N, C-alpha and C positions, 0 to 999 in steps of 0.2 A: 678259254674263250672269255671275251669281254662282251657282255650283252648290253646294247645301248637302247633297247626298246622292250619294256616289260610293264605289266600292270599288277605289280605286287605291293604297291602302296595301298594298304587295305582301307576299305570303306569309303572310297572317294569316287569310284567310277564303276564300270562293269567288270572289273577284275576281282582280285581277292577281297573277301568280305570280312576277314578277321586277321588278327595278328598271328593266330595259330595256323591258319591256312597259309599265310605268307611264309612263316618260318618253316613249315613242312615242305613247301615247294622249294625254297632256297636251299634247304638241306639236301634235297634230291639233286638239285642243279649243281651243287658243289661236288657231289660224287661223280658227276660226268664231266668235270673239268672246268666249270664256270667259276672264275675267280673274282669277277667284278660285275656288278649289275647297276645300270642306271635305271632308276624307277621313273617311269614316264606316264603318269596318269593322264587320261584325256582332259584337255581343257577345251570346252565348247561354250563359247560365249552365249549368254541368255539360255542356258540349259541347267540341268541339275548337276552336270559334270563340270563344275567351275570352282572346285576347291582352290583357294588362293595359296600362293607360295608360302606364306607365313604358317598356315595350317599344315601344309604338307611337310614343312621342315620339322614341326613338332612330332608328327607321326613317324617320320624317318628316324628321328633320334630314339623314339621308343622301340622301333624295330631293330635298330643297331644294338641297343642295350640287351634286347631279348636274344639276338644272335650271339652276343658275347657270353651271355649266361648259358647258352646251349653249346658253346664252343664250336660254332659254325664259322669257319674262316672265309667269309665272302665279304668283299668291300662293297658298300652301297653308296650311291650318289643320287642326287635329285635332278629331275628334269620334268618335261611335259611333252605329251604328244598334243600339239596345238592344232585345233581345227582351223582351217583358213578363215580369216575374218578381216574385214576392212579396218577394224579397230586394233589389229594385232600389234602395231607399233606402239599405240597408246597403252595397251595392256602391259607391254614390256616396260615402258617408261614408268608406269605406276607400280611396277614390281609385283603384279598379280600372277604372272606366268614365269616359268623357269626355262632358261636355256639349259643345255646339257652340262651339268657340273659347273655352273656359273662360267661357262666358256662362251665363245662367240658362235657356237654351233646350236642351231635351232632345229628341232624335229617337228615337222609340220605335215599334216594330213589333208587330203582333199576329199570331196564327196566320192563315195564308192560308185554311185551311178549318177548320170548327169555330169554337169561341169560347173565350176565356179568361174564366172566370167572374168573376174579381176585377178585371178591367182598369179598370172605371169607378171603383172605390174607390181603386185605386192612383193613377190620374190625379188624382183629387180630392185625395188626400193630398199629392201632389207640388205641385199648384197652390196648396194652402193653405200649403205651405212656401215659396212664392215662385218656384217654377220655372214656366217656360213650356213646356208640353208640345206638341210637334209630332208628330202622328201620320203616320208614313210611309205613302205610297201607300194611302189608305183605299179608293180605287176598286177595288183588287185583291182586297179581302177578300170572300169569298163571303157572309159573314153580313151585310155592309153592302149588297152587291148585292141581297140578298133583302129586306132591311129598311132602307130609306133613313132611317127615323126614328132609327136608332142614331147616324147622323152628327149629326143635330140635337141629340140628347141630349148628345153630347160638346161640341158648339159652345156649348151653354147653360152649361157649366161653364168655358168658356174655352179648350178645346183648339183648336189651330191645325192646319191640314191641308196636307201637302205631297203633291202629286200628281206622278206620273212623266210626263215629256214623251211617252214612248212610248205611254202609254195612249190618247192622242188619235189615235195613228197605227195603232191595232189591234195593237200589239205583244203585248198581254196578253189579246186576245180581245174579243168583242163586248160582253160584260157589263161589263168594265172601261171600255171606250169609252163605253158608255151611261151608266155611273155618273159618269165624269169630266165628260161633257157636262152632265149635270144639275147637278153641283156648280158648274161654271163659270157656268151660267145663273142659279143661285141665289146666286152670289157667296160660295161657301163655301171656295174655295181661297185659301190664303195664299202658297204657294210652289210653283213648278214646278222640278223638278230632273231630272237625267239618270238617277240610279241606275245609272251605267255600271259594268260589271264587266270587260269585255274590249274589245279592238279591234273596231271596226265596219267593215263594207264601205263604208258610205255615211254621210258626215258632214254631209249636208244635213238631218238629222233635226230640228235646232232650227228652221230656217227653215220646214220643212214643217209642223211643229207650230204655229208662230206663224200661218201662213196659215190653218190650220183654226180656230184659236182666235179669229181676227178675226171669225168669224161670230157670236161670243157676247159679246166684250168690246171695249172701246175700246183704242186704242193706249196710253193712260196706264195702264189697268188691266193690260194685258199687261206693260208695263214694271215695274209693281209686283210682279207674280208672278215675273218672271225676274230682277229685280235689286234694286229699291228696298226691298222688304220684307226681303230677305236682307242688305242693307247694315246694317240695324238689328242683326242678329246679330253682324256683324263689328265694329260700333262699340260 
């Protein structure tokens, strides 16, 4: 699996708090078949979660060195989970936030409850500039759970969707599970990712999710969501 959404860049957001915690989690993820991880710390403008790209790059290099010392064979890349903001394009141009692995792919999140009035126009502007917008965990947003047509509105302008593995396992409640199932059935999901923040008690969650998803997709389609589509970002 290639994981495009994780919070294992330590000490910058609500994810891992130390290099030891990050290394321990990545070691466990490697044992369940994750070979590549894009580290996507939150970037929320005007908040404490606003570690700039230059700082994140230094932390990433330290983490890579530690993995090499521990002989953990997982490739790491840098990105951000960017909270929607009217200044998003300016933040990109100033080099404060990261696309996924310096590609044209941007991982962007919306408010969990309520709605950001300008998100559609911001996405459209980014797409017209040549960026590929990936919306993080759409199945979790209350506004999309209540009005599924909002997902199709974004699909029609070229937005891609990354859903969380845990959503199919009820980690985020019945409404998120119901929404991801519909998205899978209607072939709206482009990527599945862990969105992992901290250590887990049970690392069978990937295989458990795949077994449930097999009810809706073929093996080839599942491989696309867990690896093949993400490979395009790395390449």
